[in-house]
NURO-142656 format. One record per residue (C-alpha): residue number from 1; residue in one letter; chain; x, y, z. Coordinates in Angstrom, 1 decimal, always signed. Each point is the difference from the previous one (the first is absolute). Layout:
+-----+--------+--------+--------+--------+--------+
| num | residu | chaine |   east |  north |     up |
+-----+--------+--------+--------+--------+--------+
| NUM |      A |      A |      X |      Y |      Z |
...
+-----+--------+--------+--------+--------+--------+
! end
This chain:
+-----+--------+--------+--------+--------+--------+
| num | residu | chaine |   east |  north |     up |
+-----+--------+--------+--------+--------+--------+
|   1 |      M |      A |   -7.9 |  +13.7 |  +11.2 |
|   2 |      F |      A |   +0.9 |   -2.5 |   +2.8 |
|   3 |      P |      A |   +3.7 |   -0.9 |   -0.4 |
|   4 |      V |      A |   -0.1 |   -1.3 |   +3.7 |
|   5 |      L |      A |   -3.1 |   -1.7 |   +1.3 |
|   6 |      F |      A |   +1.1 |   +0.4 |   +3.8 |
|   7 |      T |      A |   +3.3 |   +0.3 |   +2.4 |
|   8 |      L |      A |   +1.3 |   -2.5 |   +2.5 |
|   9 |      R |      A |   +2.0 |   +0.5 |   +3.1 |
|  10 |      L |      A |   +2.4 |   -2.3 |   +0.7 |
|  11 |      G |      A |   +3.1 |   +0.5 |   +2.2 |
|  12 |      G |      A |   -1.0 |   +3.8 |   +0.2 |
|  13 |      R |      A |   +0.2 |   +0.4 |   -3.6 |
|  14 |      E |      A |   -2.8 |   +0.6 |   -2.4 |
|  15 |      I |      A |   -0.2 |   -2.5 |   -3.0 |
|  16 |      G |      A |   -2.4 |   +1.0 |   -2.9 |
|  17 |      V |      A |   -2.2 |   -3.0 |   -1.5 |
|  18 |      H |      A |   +0.1 |   +1.1 |   -3.7 |
|  19 |      S |      A |   -3.0 |   -0.6 |   -2.2 |
|  20 |      Y |      A |   +2.2 |   -0.9 |   -3.0 |
|  21 |      G |      A |   +1.6 |   -2.9 |   +1.9 |
|  22 |      V |      A |   -3.5 |   -1.3 |   +1.4 |
|  23 |      L |      A |   -1.8 |   +0.1 |   -3.5 |
|  24 |      I |      A |   +3.0 |   -1.9 |   -1.7 |
|  25 |      A |      A |   -0.2 |   -2.6 |   +3.3 |
|  26 |      V |      A |   -3.8 |   -0.3 |   -1.0 |
|  27 |      G |      A |   +0.1 |   -0.1 |   -3.3 |
|  28 |      L |      A |   +2.9 |   -3.0 |   +0.4 |
|  29 |      A |      A |   -2.4 |   -1.5 |   +2.8 |
|  30 |      L |      A |   -3.0 |   -0.2 |   -2.7 |
|  31 |      G |      A |   +1.9 |   -1.1 |   -2.8 |
|  32 |      I |      A |   +1.5 |   -2.9 |   +2.2 |
|  33 |      V |      A |   -3.4 |   -0.7 |   +1.3 |
|  34 |      L |      A |   -1.6 |   -0.6 |   -3.6 |
|  35 |      A |      A |   +2.9 |   -1.9 |   -1.5 |
|  36 |      Y |      A |   -0.1 |   -2.3 |   +3.1 |
|  37 |      R |      A |   -4.0 |   -0.8 |   -0.6 |
|  38 |      Q |      A |   +0.9 |   -0.4 |   -3.6 |
|  39 |      A |      A |   +2.8 |   -2.5 |   +0.7 |
|  40 |      R |      A |   -2.5 |   -2.1 |   +2.0 |
|  41 |      R |      A |   -2.7 |   -0.1 |   -2.7 |
|  42 |      V |      A |   +2.5 |   -1.2 |   -2.7 |
|  43 |      G |      A |   +1.5 |   -2.4 |   +2.1 |
|  44 |      L |      A |   +3.3 |   +1.3 |   +1.0 |
|  45 |      D |      A |   +1.6 |   -0.5 |   +3.4 |
|  46 |      A |      A |   -1.1 |   +3.5 |   +1.7 |
|  47 |      G |      A |   +2.2 |   -0.2 |   +2.8 |
|  48 |      R |      A |   +3.1 |   -0.1 |   -2.7 |
|  49 |      M |      A |   -1.8 |   +2.9 |   -2.1 |
|  50 |      L |      A |   +0.4 |   +1.9 |   +3.3 |
|  51 |      D |      A |   +3.7 |   -0.5 |   +0.1 |
|  52 |      A |      A |   +0.3 |   +1.0 |   -3.6 |
|  53 |      A |      A |   -2.4 |   +3.2 |   +0.7 |
|  54 |      F |      A |   +2.6 |   +0.9 |   +2.8 |
|  55 |      W |      A |   +3.2 |   -0.2 |   -2.0 |
|  56 |      M |      A |   -1.7 |   +1.3 |   -3.2 |
|  57 |      T |      A |   -0.8 |   +3.2 |   +2.3 |
|  58 |      L |      A |   +3.3 |   +0.3 |   +1.4 |
|  59 |      A |      A |   +1.4 |   -0.1 |   -3.6 |
|  60 |      G |      A |   -2.7 |   +2.3 |   -1.2 |
|  61 |      L |      A |   +0.8 |   +2.5 |   +2.6 |
|  62 |      V |      A |   +4.0 |   -0.2 |   -0.4 |
|  63 |      A |      A |   +0.0 |   +0.1 |   -3.7 |
|  64 |      S |      A |   -2.7 |   +2.7 |   -0.5 |
|  65 |      R |      A |   +2.2 |   +2.5 |   +2.5 |
|  66 |      L |      A |   +3.3 |   -0.9 |   -1.6 |
|  67 |      A |      A |   -1.5 |   +1.0 |   -3.3 |
|  68 |      Y |      A |   -1.3 |   +3.3 |   +1.3 |
|  69 |      V |      A |   +3.4 |   +0.8 |   +1.6 |
|  70 |      I |      A |   +1.7 |   -0.9 |   -3.3 |
|  71 |      V |      A |   -2.2 |   +2.5 |   -1.9 |
|  72 |      N |      A |   +0.6 |   +2.5 |   +2.9 |
|  73 |      V |      A |   +3.7 |   -0.8 |   +0.6 |
|  74 |      R |      A |   +1.2 |   +3.5 |   -0.7 |
|  75 |      D |      A |   -2.5 |   +1.2 |   +2.6 |
|  76 |      F |      A |   +0.8 |   -2.3 |   +2.7 |
|  77 |      A |      A |   +3.9 |   +0.7 |   -0.4 |
|  78 |      R |      A |   -0.5 |   +3.5 |   +0.1 |
|  79 |      V |      A |   -1.7 |   +0.0 |   +3.2 |
|  80 |      C |      A |   +2.3 |   -2.3 |   +1.3 |
|  81 |      V |      A |   +3.2 |   +1.9 |   -0.6 |
|  82 |      E |      A |   -1.6 |   +3.8 |   +0.3 |
|  83 |      G |      A |   -2.9 |   -0.9 |   +2.5 |
|  84 |      S |      A |   -3.6 |   +1.0 |   -0.1 |
|  85 |      G |      A |   +0.0 |   +3.0 |   +2.0 |
|  86 |      S |      A |   +2.0 |   +3.4 |   -0.4 |
|  87 |      A |      A |   +2.4 |   -0.5 |   +2.7 |
|  88 |      T |      A |   +3.7 |   +0.0 |   -0.8 |
|  89 |      T |      A |   +0.6 |   -2.7 |   +2.1 |
|  90 |      R |      A |   -1.4 |   -3.2 |   +1.4 |
|  91 |      S |      A |   +0.2 |   -2.2 |   +2.7 |
|  92 |      F |      A |   +0.7 |   -3.9 |   -0.6 |
|  93 |      G |      A |   -3.7 |   -0.5 |   +1.1 |
|  94 |      G |      A |   -1.0 |   +2.3 |   -2.9 |
|  95 |      V |      A |   +2.2 |   -1.7 |   -2.5 |
|  96 |      L |      A |   -1.5 |   -3.4 |   +0.9 |
|  97 |      S |      A |   -3.4 |   +1.3 |   -0.6 |
|  98 |      D |      A |   +0.5 |   +1.9 |   -3.1 |
|  99 |      C |      A |   +1.8 |   -3.0 |   -1.7 |
| 100 |      G |      A |   -2.4 |   -2.2 |   +1.5 |
| 101 |      R |      A |   -2.9 |   +1.4 |   -1.8 |
| 102 |      V |      A |   +0.5 |   -2.9 |   -2.7 |
| 103 |      F |      A |   -2.0 |   -2.4 |   +2.5 |
| 104 |      A |      A |   -2.9 |   +2.8 |   +1.1 |
| 105 |      V |      A |   -2.8 |   -1.8 |   -2.0 |
| 106 |      W |      A |   -2.3 |   +1.5 |   +2.2 |
| 107 |      Q |      A |   +0.3 |   +3.4 |   -1.3 |
| 108 |      G |      A |   -0.8 |   -1.6 |   -3.9 |
| 109 |      G |      A |   +2.2 |   -1.2 |   -2.8 |
| 110 |      L |      A |   -0.4 |   -3.2 |   -1.2 |
| 111 |      V |      A |   -0.1 |   -1.0 |   -3.8 |
| 112 |      F |      A |   -2.5 |   -2.3 |   -0.7 |
| 113 |      L |      A |   +1.2 |   -1.9 |   -2.9 |
| 114 |      G |      A |   +3.3 |   -0.6 |   +1.9 |
| 115 |      G |      A |   -1.9 |   -1.7 |   +3.0 |
| 116 |      V |      A |   -2.0 |   -1.9 |   -2.8 |
| 117 |      A |      A |   +3.3 |   -1.2 |   -1.5 |
| 118 |      G |      A |   +1.4 |   -1.4 |   +3.3 |
| 119 |      A |      A |   -3.3 |   -1.7 |   +1.3 |
| 120 |      A |      A |   -0.1 |   -1.5 |   -3.2 |
| 121 |      W |      A |   +3.4 |   -1.5 |   +0.1 |
| 122 |      V |      A |   -0.8 |   -1.2 |   +3.4 |
| 123 |      A |      A |   -3.5 |   -1.7 |   -1.4 |
| 124 |      Y |      A |   +2.2 |   -1.8 |   -2.9 |
| 125 |      R |      A |   +2.2 |   -1.5 |   +2.4 |
| 126 |      F |      A |   -2.3 |   -0.8 |   +2.8 |
| 127 |      S |      A |   -2.3 |   -1.7 |   -3.0 |
| 128 |      K |      A |   +3.0 |   -1.9 |   -1.4 |
| 129 |      R |      A |   +0.8 |   -1.8 |   +3.3 |
| 130 |      E |      A |   -3.4 |   -0.3 |   +1.0 |
| 131 |      G |      A |   -0.8 |   -1.9 |   -3.5 |
| 132 |      W |      A |   -3.0 |   +2.7 |   -0.5 |
| 133 |      S |      A |   -0.5 |   +1.9 |   -3.3 |
| 134 |      F |      A |   +1.4 |   +3.3 |   +0.1 |
| 135 |      A |      A |   -2.8 |   +1.2 |   -2.4 |
| 136 |      V |      A |   -2.8 |   -1.5 |   +2.8 |
| 137 |      V |      A |   +1.7 |   +1.8 |   +2.4 |
| 138 |      G |      A |   +0.3 |   +3.2 |   -1.9 |
| 139 |      D |      A |   -3.8 |   -0.2 |   -0.4 |
| 140 |      L |      A |   -0.7 |   -0.5 |   +3.6 |
| 141 |      F |      A |   +1.6 |   +3.0 |   +0.9 |
| 142 |      A |      A |   -0.7 |   +2.4 |   -2.9 |
| 143 |      P |      A |   -3.6 |   +1.1 |   +1.4 |
| 144 |      A |      A |   +1.5 |   +0.3 |   +3.7 |
| 145 |      L |      A |   +2.9 |   +2.2 |   -1.6 |
| 146 |      A |      A |   -2.2 |   +2.4 |   -1.5 |
| 147 |      L |      A |   -2.1 |   +0.3 |   +2.9 |
| 148 |      G |      A |   +2.5 |   +0.3 |   +2.5 |
| 149 |      H |      A |   +1.8 |   +2.6 |   -1.9 |
| 150 |      A |      A |   -3.0 |   +2.2 |   -0.4 |
| 151 |      F |      A |   +0.1 |   +0.4 |   +4.0 |
| 152 |      G |      A |   +4.1 |   +0.7 |   -0.7 |
| 153 |      R |      A |   -1.3 |   +3.1 |   -2.1 |
| 154 |      V |      A |   -2.4 |   +1.4 |   +2.4 |
| 155 |      G |      A |   +2.9 |   -0.1 |   +2.5 |
| 156 |      C |      A |   +1.9 |   +2.2 |   -2.5 |
| 157 |      Y |      A |   -2.6 |   +2.3 |   -0.1 |
| 158 |      A |      A |   +0.0 |   +0.3 |   +3.6 |
| 159 |      A |      A |   +3.5 |   +0.5 |   +0.2 |
| 160 |      G |      A |   +0.1 |   +2.4 |   -3.1 |
| 161 |      C |      A |   +2.3 |   -1.8 |   -2.2 |
| 162 |      C |      A |   -0.7 |   -1.1 |   -3.8 |
| 163 |      F |      A |   -1.5 |   +3.1 |   -0.5 |
| 164 |      G |      A |   -1.4 |   +1.6 |   -2.9 |
| 165 |      K |      A |   +0.9 |   +3.2 |   -2.0 |
| 166 |      A |      A |   -1.8 |   +3.3 |   +0.5 |
| 167 |      S |      A |   -3.6 |   +0.1 |   -1.7 |
| 168 |      D |      A |   -3.3 |   +2.0 |   +0.6 |
| 169 |      V |      A |   -1.9 |   -2.9 |   +0.0 |
| 170 |      A |      A |   -3.0 |   +0.1 |   +2.5 |
| 171 |      W |      A |   +1.2 |   -3.2 |   +1.8 |
| 172 |      A |      A |   +3.7 |   +1.4 |   +0.4 |
| 173 |      V |      A |   +1.5 |   -0.2 |   +3.2 |
| 174 |      A |      A |   +2.6 |   +2.1 |   +2.3 |
| 175 |      F |      A |   +2.5 |   -1.7 |   +1.8 |
| 176 |      P |      A |   +0.7 |   +1.4 |   +3.8 |
| 177 |      R |      A |   +3.4 |   +1.4 |   +1.0 |
| 178 |      G |      A |   +1.9 |   -3.5 |   +1.8 |
| 179 |      S |      A |   -1.5 |   -2.0 |   -3.0 |
| 180 |      V |      A |   +2.5 |   -1.6 |   -2.9 |
| 181 |      A |      A |   -1.8 |   +2.2 |   -2.4 |
| 182 |      F |      A |   +1.0 |   +3.2 |   +1.8 |
| 183 |      D |      A |   +3.6 |   -0.7 |   +1.0 |
| 184 |      E |      A |   +0.7 |   -1.0 |   -3.7 |
| 185 |      L |      A |   -1.6 |   +2.4 |   -1.8 |
| 186 |      T |      A |   +1.5 |   +2.7 |   +2.3 |
| 187 |      T |      A |   +3.5 |   -1.4 |   -0.8 |
| 188 |      V |      A |   -0.6 |   +0.8 |   -3.7 |
| 189 |      G |      A |   -1.4 |   +3.4 |   +0.6 |
| 190 |      A |      A |   -3.6 |   -0.6 |   -0.5 |
| 191 |      I |      A |   -1.6 |   +1.2 |   +3.1 |
| 192 |      I |      A |   -1.1 |   +3.4 |   +0.7 |
| 193 |      P |      A |   +2.3 |   +1.3 |   +2.9 |
| 194 |      G |      A |   -2.2 |   +0.1 |   +3.0 |
| 195 |      A |      A |   -2.6 |   -2.5 |   -1.4 |
| 196 |      G |      A |   -1.3 |   -2.6 |   +2.4 |
| 197 |      V |      A |   -1.2 |   -2.4 |   -3.1 |
| 198 |      T |      A |   +1.3 |   -1.1 |   -3.4 |
| 199 |      P |      A |   -1.8 |   +1.2 |   -3.1 |
| 200 |      P |      A |   -3.0 |   -2.1 |   -1.1 |
| 201 |      L |      A |   +1.3 |   -3.3 |   -1.2 |
| 202 |      H |      A |   -1.6 |   -2.9 |   -2.0 |
| 203 |      P |      A |   -0.6 |   -3.0 |   +2.6 |
| 204 |      T |      A |   +2.1 |   -2.4 |   -2.3 |
| 205 |      Q |      A |   +0.3 |   -2.1 |   +3.3 |
| 206 |      L |      A |   -3.8 |   -0.6 |   -0.1 |
| 207 |      Y |      A |   -0.5 |   -0.2 |   -3.2 |
| 208 |      E |      A |   +2.5 |   -2.9 |   -0.1 |
| 209 |      A |      A |   -1.6 |   -1.6 |   +3.1 |
| 210 |      A |      A |   -3.5 |   +0.1 |   -2.0 |
| 211 |      G |      A |   +1.6 |   -1.5 |   -2.8 |
| 212 |      E |      A |   +1.4 |   -3.3 |   +2.0 |
| 213 |      L |      A |   -3.2 |   -0.1 |   +1.8 |
| 214 |      V |      A |   -1.6 |   -0.7 |   -3.3 |
| 215 |      I |      A |   +2.7 |   -2.0 |   -1.5 |
| 216 |      G |      A |   -0.2 |   -2.1 |   +3.3 |
| 217 |      I |      A |   -3.8 |   -0.6 |   -0.2 |
| 218 |      A |      A |   +0.2 |   -0.9 |   -3.9 |
| 219 |      L |      A |   +2.5 |   -2.6 |   +0.7 |
| 220 |      V |      A |   -2.0 |   -1.4 |   +3.0 |
| 221 |      A |      A |   -3.0 |   -0.2 |   -2.2 |
| 222 |      L |      A |   +1.8 |   -1.7 |   -3.0 |
| 223 |      R |      A |   +1.8 |   -2.7 |   +2.0 |
| 224 |      R |      A |   -2.1 |   -2.4 |   -0.6 |
| 225 |      R |      A |   -0.4 |   +0.5 |   -3.8 |
| 226 |      V |      A |   +3.7 |   -0.3 |   -0.4 |
| 227 |      A |      A |   +0.7 |   -2.7 |   +2.4 |
| 228 |      H |      A |   +1.1 |   -2.4 |   -2.9 |
| 229 |      R |      A |   +2.7 |   +2.4 |   -1.2 |
| 230 |      P |      A |   +2.5 |   +0.2 |   +2.8 |
| 231 |      G |      A |   +1.7 |   +3.4 |   -0.1 |
| 232 |      A |      A |   -2.8 |   +1.8 |   -1.5 |
| 233 |      L |      A |   -0.8 |   +2.1 |   +2.9 |
| 234 |      L |      A |   +3.3 |   +1.0 |   +0.7 |
| 235 |      I |      A |   +0.9 |   +0.9 |   -3.4 |
| 236 |      G |      A |   -3.4 |   +2.0 |   +0.1 |
| 237 |      Y |      A |   +0.8 |   +1.8 |   +2.8 |
| 238 |      L |      A |   +3.6 |   +1.1 |   -0.8 |
| 239 |      A |      A |   -1.2 |   +1.2 |   -3.3 |
| 240 |      A |      A |   -2.7 |   +2.1 |   +1.4 |
| 241 |      Y |      A |   +1.9 |   +1.2 |   +2.7 |
| 242 |      A |      A |   +2.8 |   +1.4 |   -2.6 |
| 243 |      V |      A |   -3.0 |   +1.7 |   -1.9 |
| 244 |      L |      A |   -1.1 |   +1.3 |   +3.2 |
| 245 |      R |      A |   +3.7 |   +1.3 |   +1.1 |
| 246 |      F |      A |   +0.6 |   +1.7 |   -3.5 |
| 247 |      V |      A |   -3.1 |   +1.8 |   +0.3 |
| 248 |      V |      A |   +0.3 |   +1.2 |   +3.5 |
| 249 |      E |      A |   +3.7 |   +0.8 |   -0.4 |
| 250 |      L |      A |   -1.4 |   +2.8 |   -2.7 |
| 251 |      F |      A |   -1.3 |   +1.8 |   +3.2 |
| 252 |      R |      A |   +3.0 |   -0.6 |   +2.5 |
| 253 |      G |      A |   +1.7 |   +2.8 |   +1.2 |
| 254 |      D |      A |   +2.2 |   -1.1 |   +2.5 |
| 255 |      V |      A |   +3.7 |   +0.8 |   -0.8 |
| 256 |      A |      A |   +1.8 |   -3.0 |   +1.3 |
| 257 |      R |      A |   -1.7 |   -2.6 |   -2.9 |
| 258 |      G |      A |   +2.2 |   +1.5 |   -2.4 |
| 259 |      F |      A |   -0.1 |   +0.2 |   -3.8 |
| 260 |      I |      A |   +1.7 |   -2.0 |   -2.8 |
| 261 |      A |      A |   -0.7 |   +3.2 |   -2.3 |
| 262 |      E |      A |   -2.2 |   +2.9 |   +0.5 |
| 263 |      L |      A |   -1.8 |   +0.1 |   -3.1 |
| 264 |      D |      A |   -1.7 |   +3.4 |   -1.3 |
| 265 |      T |      A |   -4.0 |   -0.7 |   +0.2 |
| 266 |      P |      A |   -1.4 |   +3.2 |   +1.0 |
| 267 |      R |      A |   -3.4 |   -0.7 |   -1.7 |
| 268 |      L |      A |   -0.3 |   -3.5 |   +1.8 |
| 269 |      A |      A |   +0.7 |   +1.8 |   +3.4 |
| 270 |      A |      A |   -2.8 |   +2.7 |   -0.4 |
| 271 |      L |      A |   -2.4 |   -2.9 |   -1.2 |
| 272 |      L |      A |   +0.6 |   -1.7 |   +3.4 |
| 273 |      R |      A |   -0.4 |   +3.5 |   +1.9 |
| 274 |      M |      A |   +3.6 |   +0.4 |   +0.9 |
| 275 |      P |      A |   +2.2 |   +3.1 |   -0.6 |
| 276 |      P |      A |   +1.3 |   -0.4 |   -3.9 |
| 277 |      T |      A |   +3.7 |   +0.0 |   +1.1 |
| 278 |      E |      A |   -0.4 |   -3.3 |   +2.2 |
| 279 |      P |      A |   +1.8 |   -2.9 |   -1.5 |
| 280 |      V |      A |   -2.2 |   -3.0 |   -0.8 |
| 281 |      L |      A |   +2.3 |   -2.3 |   -1.9 |
| 282 |      L |      A |   +2.0 |   -2.0 |   +0.7 |
| 283 |      S |      A |   +0.7 |   -1.2 |   +3.7 |
| 284 |      V |      A |   +1.6 |   -2.7 |   +1.8 |
| 285 |      G |      A |   -3.4 |   -1.5 |   +0.6 |
| 286 |      Q |      A |   -1.2 |   +0.4 |   -3.6 |
| 287 |      L |      A |   +2.9 |   -1.7 |   -1.4 |
| 288 |      G |      A |   -0.1 |   -2.6 |   +2.6 |
| 289 |      S |      A |   -3.7 |   -0.7 |   -1.1 |
| 290 |      L |      A |   +1.0 |   -0.4 |   -3.7 |
| 291 |      L |      A |   +2.7 |   -2.5 |   +0.8 |
| 292 |      L |      A |   -2.5 |   -2.0 |   +2.2 |
| 293 |      L |      A |   -2.7 |   +0.1 |   -3.0 |
| 294 |      A |      A |   +2.8 |   -1.4 |   -2.3 |
| 295 |      V |      A |   +1.1 |   -2.3 |   +2.4 |
| 296 |      L |      A |   -3.5 |   -1.4 |   +0.5 |
| 297 |      A |      A |   -0.7 |   +0.3 |   -3.9 |
| 298 |      A |      A |   +3.2 |   -2.6 |   -0.4 |
| 299 |      V |      A |   -1.1 |   -2.3 |   +2.9 |
| 300 |      I |      A |   -3.6 |   +0.0 |   -2.2 |
| 301 |      V |      A |   +1.5 |   -0.9 |   -3.1 |
| 302 |      W |      A |   +2.1 |   -2.9 |   +1.6 |
| 303 |      R |      A |   -2.6 |   -1.2 |   +1.7 |
| 304 |      R |      A |   -2.5 |   -0.5 |   -3.2 |
| 305 |      R |      A |   +3.0 |   -1.6 |   -1.5 |
| 306 |      R |      A |   +0.9 |   -2.4 |   +2.5 |
| 307 |      I |      A |   -4.1 |   -1.0 |   +0.2 |
| 308 |      A |      A |   -0.6 |   +0.3 |   -3.9 |
| 309 |      P |      A |   -0.7 |   -3.7 |   -1.3 |
| 310 |      Q |      A |   +2.4 |   -1.4 |   -1.9 |
| 311 |      T |      A |   -1.0 |   -1.1 |   -3.6 |
| 312 |      P |      A |   +1.8 |   -2.7 |   -1.5 |
| 313 |      A |      A |   +2.3 |   +0.2 |   -2.7 |
| 314 |      P |      A |   -1.2 |   -1.1 |   -3.5 |
+-----+--------+--------+--------+--------+--------+
! end
């Protein structure tokens, strides 16, 4: 794993350039370039689309981090009040550092669905102001979002966040000391004293990255076939992602994401090559996926009723 790509010396201090942040930036840049090129193809003002992409990116990052903080508010509050180390007293700078962890996005901690909600709100407002169709704008950004998110998940892999449950599959990975996975599993007593790496874990970050890549390629391939149905690509992407996220959540092992209810499913856990005591259902992410699918189903029904031909009354 490479949580830090390299370090820079500035003013006598070493500043680490984190893989997570770099890959998130690469994913965002790729998404914006793809959206820009598609905007020119469909006849939209590409310059204004870049403006929209900037504000969507900003809103998405803020909303995704806010959602993560809300889900893990107890942990952030505990660190802020009690500190992250064993020292009984803290300096003022230490308090600021502990409480300021809510802003440390380079260490991992973004809720994707929260980011999508924030970006969608900005896209809607921007489309309304410019006189654009929100459905057309959504279709324009859907493939870019999928491909960009794939890079983001590779960044998660580099940082060791969003990790999977323990497993004996041949492709399981162990994260070293200093990674998010090692630190988080240490806090719950899942690391053997003296160990330098985590137990072998499902590489859930790569599962999701591969799934997003497939979805993105499929959306690009289908772009021309559904051009006469504005909104189809956006709905297709959100539905495919909801299913992908629900499945990936079966393998996720990071404690921070939380569970709505820990259902007893030992047979399913064993089938997925995990300890039978591991909870598989129902996480916050899985509930979010189900709610998103329900909303999309309602939107599809509404769209069909709206465009259905009106039959004259007898």
